[in-house]
N, C-alpha and C positions, 0 to 999 in steps of 0.2 A: 578488603576494600582498598582501592588504589587512590593515591593522592596525585592530583595534577594541578598545574598552575596556569592561570590566565595570563596572556601576554598581548601586547598590541602589535598588529600587523596592518600597516596603512591606517585606514580610518575604522578598523574593526578590532574587537577584542576576540581573541582566539583561545579556545581550550582544546588542546590536543587529545585525540582519542587513541589509546594504545592499539597498535596493529593486531595484538592478540584478541581484540574484540571482534575481528573479522568484518569490520564495516566495509561495505563495497564502495569503492571510489565512484563518485558521481551520483550515488543514491540520494534521493531527496527526502527531507524530513520536515514536519511541522514542528515548531518550537514554541514553548510556552513557559512562563515563569509565574509561580504562584505567590501568594502574599507572604510566604515565609522565605522566598528567594530560591526555592527549588526549581531548577531548570529541567524541563522534560522534553526529550526529542522523540517523536513518533514517526516511523517510516511511512511515507506516502505509498499506499497500495496502488498497484496498477490494475485498472479495470480490465479483466481478461476478455470482456465482450466489446470493448471500445473499438477494436479494429475489425470487427465482424461486419460483413455486408448485411443489409436488410434481408431478412428471411434465411440467412445462412444457418442459424441454429435450428430453425424449423426443418430445413432440408436435411441437416445432420440427423435429426430425430427420425425422419422418414427413411433415411439410409440404413438406420439400425433397427427399423421396424417398430418404433415406438408409436403406438396408435393414439396420438393426441393432436387435436386441432389448434393448440396453442391459444385458446380463447380465454384461459384463466380458470376453467373448471376442472381441468385435468381428466375429463371423461370418467369421473368416479360415480358409481351408483351409490345412492344414499338410502 
């Protein structure tokens, strides 16, 4: 376990993260503090489908010959 020290920078309190942790510069996190004072940072996941055009995934399925009409039943026989 590593020890770090909080310091003031402008109007913020900063805790440095060691470079060895491999944190990507610019990566966004949600932050929470619990009733014991434990601070948790969780990376914000990027939605891989957010940039897709309407119907793009359906067209991709057709291109790879997936026989599904994308209506939610997955064309499964019961």
